[in-house]
LUMVO-473977 format. One record per residue (C-alpha): residue number from 1; x, y, z. Coordinates in pm, whole numbers, m for minus. Example, Ala and Ser with C-alpha at 12.3 -4.5 7.8 and 13.67 -1.06 7.14 Angstrom:
BEGIN
@n 1&x 1230&y m450&z 780 .
@n 2&x 1367&y m106&z 714 .
***
This chain:
BEGIN
@n 1&x 1504&y m256&z 755 .
@n 2&x 1444&y 87&z 613 .
@n 3&x 1340&y 120&z 248 .
@n 4&x 1312&y 424&z 24 .
@n 5&x 958&y 511&z m81 .
@n 6&x 816&y 780&z m306 .
@n 7&x 720&y 1122&z m177 .
@n 8&x 344&y 1193&z m160 .
@n 9&x 204&y 1297&z m496 .
@n 10&x 57&y 1618&z m351 .
@n 11&x 294&y 1913&z m319 .
@n 12&x 363&y 2002&z 45 .
@n 13&x 380&y 2377&z m20 .
@n 14&x 57&y 2381&z m220 .
@n 15&x m118&y 2193&z 60 .
@n 16&x 2&y 2456&z 308 .
@n 17&x m121&y 2737&z 82 .
@n 18&x m468&y 2580&z 66 .
@n 19&x m477&y 2530&z 442 .
@n 20&x m369&y 2892&z 490 .
@n 21&x m653&y 3020&z 273 .
@n 22&x m905&y 2827&z 479 .
@n 23&x m767&y 2889&z 828 .
@n 24&x m661&y 3254&z 789 .
@n 25&x m1024&y 3343&z 723 .
@n 26&x m1082&y 3288&z 1096 .
@n 27&x m1036&y 3641&z 1231 .
@n 28&x m863&y 3562&z 1568 .
@n 29&x m578&y 3383&z 1384 .
@n 30&x m565&y 3599&z 1072 .
@n 31&x m275&y 3820&z 1187 .
@n 32&x m68&y 3521&z 1302 .
@n 33&x m120&y 3328&z 979 .
@n 34&x m37&y 3632&z 766 .
@n 35&x 287&y 3690&z 958 .
@n 36&x 407&y 3330&z 942 .
@n 37&x 277&y 3234&z 597 .
@n 38&x 590&y 3301&z 390 .
@n 39&x 820&y 3171&z 664 .
@n 40&x 646&y 2834&z 660 .
@n 41&x 676&y 2820&z 281 .
@n 42&x 1050&y 2884&z 319 .
@n 43&x 1073&y 2621&z 594 .
@n 44&x 902&y 2362&z 374 .
@n 45&x 1132&y 2442&z 82 .
@n 46&x 1440&y 2413&z 304 .
@n 47&x 1317&y 2083&z 445 .
@n 48&x 1261&y 1933&z 102 .
@n 49&x 1591&y 2060&z m36 .
@n 50&x 1796&y 1912&z 251 .
@n 51&x 1588&y 1598&z 303 .
@n 52&x 1473&y 1692&z 651 .
@n 53&x 1827&y 1706&z 791 .
@n 54&x 1798&y 1834&z 1153 .
@n 55&x 2146&y 1981&z 1126 .
@n 56&x 2004&y 2226&z 871 .
@n 57&x 1634&y 2261&z 953 .
@n 58&x 1581&y 2449&z 1280 .
@n 59&x 1245&y 2520&z 1448 .
@n 60&x 1080&y 2853&z 1379 .
@n 61&x 1071&y 3081&z 1684 .
@n 62&x 699&y 3145&z 1720 .
@n 63&x 764&y 3435&z 1955 .
@n 64&x 870&y 3627&z 1643 .
@n 65&x 516&y 3600&z 1507 .
@n 66&x 321&y 3661&z 1828 .
@n 67&x 291&y 3929&z 2095 .
@n 68&x 419&y 3729&z 2393 .
@n 69&x 515&y 3386&z 2526 .
@n 70&x 156&y 3299&z 2614 .
@n 71&x 32&y 3365&z 2262 .
@n 72&x 332&y 3180&z 2116 .
@n 73&x 238&y 2870&z 2319 .
@n 74&x m123&y 2896&z 2204 .
@n 75&x m27&y 2933&z 1838 .
@n 76&x 208&y 2635&z 1870 .
@n 77&x m100&y 2429&z 1952 .
@n 78&x m282&y 2593&z 1662 .
@n 79&x m18&y 2468&z 1418 .
@n 80&x 3&y 2124&z 1578 .
@n 81&x m374&y 2084&z 1561 .
@n 82&x m369&y 2127&z 1184 .
@n 83&x m258&y 1762&z 1177 .
@n 84&x m581&y 1663&z 1355 .
@n 85&x m805&y 1835&z 1101 .
@n 86&x m1171&y 1735&z 1102 .
@n 87&x m1340&y 1587&z 795 .
@n 88&x m1459&y 1922&z 667 .
@n 89&x m1117&y 2086&z 706 .
@n 90&x m804&y 2070&z 498 .
@n 91&x m589&y 1858&z 484 .
@n 92&x m801&y 1576&z 638 .
@n 93&x m859&y 1383&z 315 .
@n 94&x m492&y 1395&z 211 .
@n 95&x m368&y 1273&z 549 .
@n 96&x m632&y 1001&z 562 .
@n 97&x m524&y 876&z 218 .
@n 98&x m159&y 878&z 325 .
@n 99&x m248&y 653&z 619 .
@n 100&x m476&y 413&z 435 .
@n 101&x m399&y 410&z 62 .
@n 102&x m20&y 382&z 43 .
@n 103&x m37&y 14&z m74 .
@n 104&x 267&y m77&z 136 .
@n 105&x 301&y m433&z 266 .
@n 106&x 569&y m345&z 519 .
@n 107&x 682&y m61&z 743 .
@n 108&x 933&y 148&z 543 .
@n 109&x 1114&y 250&z 862 .
@n 110&x 1188&y m97&z 1000 .
@n 111&x 1098&y m343&z 722 .
@n 112&x 858&y m554&z 929 .
@n 113&x 567&y m716&z 745 .
@n 114&x 226&y m556&z 768 .
@n 115&x 55&y m248&z 627 .
@n 116&x 149&y 53&z 844 .
@n 117&x m156&y 240&z 970 .
@n 118&x m4&y 553&z 1119 .
@n 119&x 197&y 852&z 1000 .
@n 120&x 517&y 960&z 1170 .
@n 121&x 651&y 1313&z 1189 .
@n 122&x 1016&y 1260&z 1096 .
@n 123&x 1092&y 1591&z 1267 .
@n 124&x 843&y 1589&z 1557 .
@n 125&x 561&y 1841&z 1562 .
@n 126&x 626&y 1899&z 1932 .
@n 127&x 954&y 2064&z 1832 .
@n 128&x 865&y 2172&z 1477 .
@n 129&x 493&y 2266&z 1495 .
@n 130&x 523&y 2446&z 1161 .
@n 131&x 595&y 2106&z 999 .
@n 132&x 287&y 1936&z 1144 .
@n 133&x 123&y 1905&z 801 .
@n 134&x 432&y 1914&z 578 .
@n 135&x 366&y 1602&z 372 .
@n 136&x 737&y 1548&z 313 .
@n 137&x 775&y 1521&z 692 .
@n 138&x 504&y 1254&z 726 .
@n 139&x 593&y 892&z 654 .
@n 140&x 385&y 575&z 693 .
@n 141&x 503&y 383&z 998 .
@n 142&x 402&y 83&z 1207 .
@n 143&x 279&y 145&z 1560 .
@n 144&x 580&y m30&z 1719 .
@n 145&x 827&y 196&z 1539 .
@n 146&x 625&y 503&z 1632 .
@n 147&x 627&y 392&z 1995 .
@n 148&x 1004&y 337&z 1995 .
@n 149&x 1095&y 647&z 1793 .
@n 150&x 861&y 882&z 1982 .
@n 151&x 991&y 1240&z 1943 .
@n 152&x 1357&y 1151&z 1894 .
@n 153&x 1514&y 1301&z 1583 .
@n 154&x 1881&y 1358&z 1668 .
@n 155&x 2153&y 1125&z 1793 .
@n 156&x 2351&y 1192&z 2110 .
@n 157&x 2619&y 1354&z 1894 .
@n 158&x 2364&y 1584&z 1731 .
@n 159&x 2342&y 1406&z 1395 .
@n 160&x 2048&y 1233&z 1229 .
@n 161&x 1894&y 962&z 1444 .
@n 162&x 1708&y 786&z 1163 .
@n 163&x 1710&y 725&z 791 .
@n 164&x 1443&y 922&z 606 .
@n 165&x 1228&y 690&z 388 .
@n 166&x 1160&y 967&z 135 .
@n 167&x 1506&y 1118&z 96 .
@n 168&x 1782&y 876&z 193 .
@n 169&x 1898&y 662&z m99 .
@n 170&x 1895&y 303&z 24 .
@n 171&x 1980&y 86&z m276 .
@n 172&x 2169&y m194&z m106 .
@n 173&x 2125&y m447&z 171 .
@n 174&x 2264&y m294&z 488 .
@n 175&x 2264&y m598&z 716 .
@n 176&x 2318&y m971&z 730 .
@n 177&x 2238&y m1235&z 988 .
@n 178&x 2518&y m1456&z 1114 .
@n 179&x 2364&y m1802&z 1153 .
@n 180&x 2576&y m2024&z 1377 .
@n 181&x 2541&y m2373&z 1530 .
@n 182&x 2350&y m2536&z 1677 .
@n 183&x 2146&y m2507&z 1357 .
@n 184&x 1858&y m2715&z 1492 .
@n 185&x 1786&y m2459&z 1766 .
@n 186&x 2001&y m2145&z 1741 .
@n 187&x 1987&y m1937&z 2056 .
@n 188&x 2128&y m1619&z 1911 .
@n 189&x 2133&y m1442&z 1574 .
@n 190&x 2410&y m1187&z 1533 .
@n 191&x 2310&y m887&z 1323 .
@n 192&x 2602&y m746&z 1125 .
@n 193&x 2628&y m426&z 923 .
@n 194&x 2779&y m522&z 589 .
@n 195&x 3141&y m428&z 520 .
@n 196&x 3069&y m241&z 196 .
@n 197&x 2864&y 24&z 380 .
@n 198&x 3021&y 371&z 398 .
@n 199&x 3136&y 507&z 736 .
@n 200&x 2867&y 777&z 734 .
@n 201&x 2592&y 529&z 650 .
@n 202&x 2725&y 285&z 911 .
@n 203&x 2691&y 547&z 1188 .
@n 204&x 2337&y 633&z 1080 .
@n 205&x 2247&y 263&z 1058 .
@n 206&x 2362&y 208&z 1417 .
@n 207&x 2159&y 509&z 1534 .
@n 208&x 1856&y 386&z 1341 .
@n 209&x 1873&y 35&z 1489 .
@n 210&x 1916&y 159&z 1845 .
@n 211&x 1633&y 411&z 1820 .
@n 212&x 1380&y 150&z 1706 .
@n 213&x 1488&y m141&z 1930 .
@n 214&x 1529&y m310&z 1593 .
@n 215&x 1781&y m581&z 1679 .
@n 216&x 1574&y m750&z 1949 .
@n 217&x 1264&y m734&z 1731 .
@n 218&x 1445&y m879&z 1431 .
@n 219&x 1603&y m1159&z 1635 .
@n 220&x 1259&y m1275&z 1744 .
@n 221&x 1154&y m1275&z 1380 .
@n 222&x 1463&y m1477&z 1282 .
@n 223&x 1383&y m1742&z 1542 .
@n 224&x 1036&y m1786&z 1393 .
@n 225&x 1161&y m1778&z 1034 .
@n 226&x 1437&y m2027&z 1112 .
@n 227&x 1193&y m2286&z 1246 .
@n 228&x 970&y m2225&z 946 .
@n 229&x 1260&y m2293&z 708 .
@n 230&x 1357&y m2612&z 895 .
@n 231&x 996&y m2727&z 865 .
@n 232&x 981&y m2651&z 491 .
@n 233&x 1306&y m2836&z 419 .
@n 234&x 1195&y m3133&z 630 .
@n 235&x 865&y m3159&z 442 .
@n 236&x 1042&y m3112&z 107 .
@n 237&x 1256&y m3420&z 173 .
@n 238&x 943&y m3633&z 148 .
@n 239&x 886&y m3533&z m215 .
@n 240&x 995&y m3761&z m500 .
@n 241&x 1218&y m3487&z m644 .
@n 242&x 1294&y m3260&z m349 .
@n 243&x 1433&y m2914&z m403 .
@n 244&x 1763&y m2828&z m239 .
@n 245&x 1765&y m2593&z 59 .
@n 246&x 1933&y m2331&z m157 .
@n 247&x 1654&y m2340&z m415 .
@n 248&x 1390&y m2315&z m144 .
@n 249&x 1567&y m2016&z 9 .
@n 250&x 1601&y m1847&z m332 .
@n 251&x 1229&y m1889&z m401 .
@n 252&x 1147&y m1743&z m61 .
@n 253&x 1394&y m1458&z m115 .
@n 254&x 1231&y m1360&z m445 .
@n 255&x 892&y m1348&z m277 .
@n 256&x 1022&y m1134&z 7 .
@n 257&x 1203&y m895&z m229 .
@n 258&x 869&y m824&z m398 .
@n 259&x 778&y m637&z m79 .
@n 260&x 1111&y m464&z m30 .
@n 261&x 1479&y m531&z m89 .
@n 262&x 1532&y m474&z 284 .
@n 263&x 1223&y m650&z 420 .
@n 264&x 1293&y m871&z 718 .
@n 265&x 1233&y m1188&z 523 .
@n 266&x 1466&y m1074&z 244 .
@n 267&x 1746&y m1004&z 493 .
@n 268&x 1701&y m1346&z 652 .
@n 269&x 1687&y m1554&z 333 .
@n 270&x 1974&y m1362&z 176 .
@n 271&x 2179&y m1447&z 484 .
@n 272&x 2080&y m1813&z 456 .
@n 273&x 2209&y m1826&z 99 .
@n 274&x 2539&y m1677&z 214 .
@n 275&x 2589&y m1944&z 481 .
@n 276&x 2741&y m2251&z 316 .
@n 277&x 2764&y m2435&z 648 .
@n 278&x 2396&y m2385&z 726 .
@n 279&x 2290&y m2487&z 374 .
@n 280&x 2497&y m2803&z 407 .
@n 281&x 2320&y m2877&z 735 .
@n 282&x 1979&y m2826&z 575 .
@n 283&x 2064&y m3054&z 282 .
@n 284&x 2245&y m3335&z 461 .
@n 285&x 2199&y m3338&z 837 .
@n 286&x 1929&y m3508&z 1039 .
@n 287&x 1662&y m3249&z 1109 .
@n 288&x 1466&y m3226&z 1436 .
@n 289&x 1151&y m3438&z 1457 .
@n 290&x 920&y m3196&z 1633 .
@n 291&x 916&y m2881&z 1422 .
***
């Protein structure tokens, strides 16, 4: 599940200023860039101050900086294309480093294992072209999350659709897995939002899960992890001094928490340790032969 990560080390506004100096030198766009320059600085500052909240940040009306609708549409593409800068243009190197050198072992938006190779516009550049290269608006994301999220940024009620990995404080486990019999081959894992979660956070969590198709993805993971745990416990029983299922799960949990407190593995093993009935099964019941 979602985890808080640090903002990029480069300052978003300074990056925009450097891009402006380079791009405004191109005469056909000089007037447009000069007109919108300070407004984009103000938009970046607002975004950072409110954590990208779409209830506060509204798209700039490009018609206010152009002569007509046709030019406004063209300059929208101009701003969007800043994100696809070529190697000799700013901010290519910064964006490339954000994609490749983040050192993450999981997707901060969903928690799935694997180093994310893409950047997501939290507020989509199709709607907010002025934020196309705002670093605070760009978060590392796995390709599956990017596919599911697409350009969605608000819920049906108009609120936030997703947690923001840079700005939302996520310092607790939001979910647990309800593991129920038959333990040898569970057919369903119920994902539960924990009771100690605030009402506001609970609503956002539900929006976040729905927008990423997270539950079905995580259930598939749990099925695989469950069989893996059964196999580990079965093999452990052959040792002269076998570890209990609880100790095995705690060791696995510590490893998973090294990635993220809300990594998928951490959520699963934490849930195992909270299920006395399942632990009793692992320690005392006859386990399946073909694992």
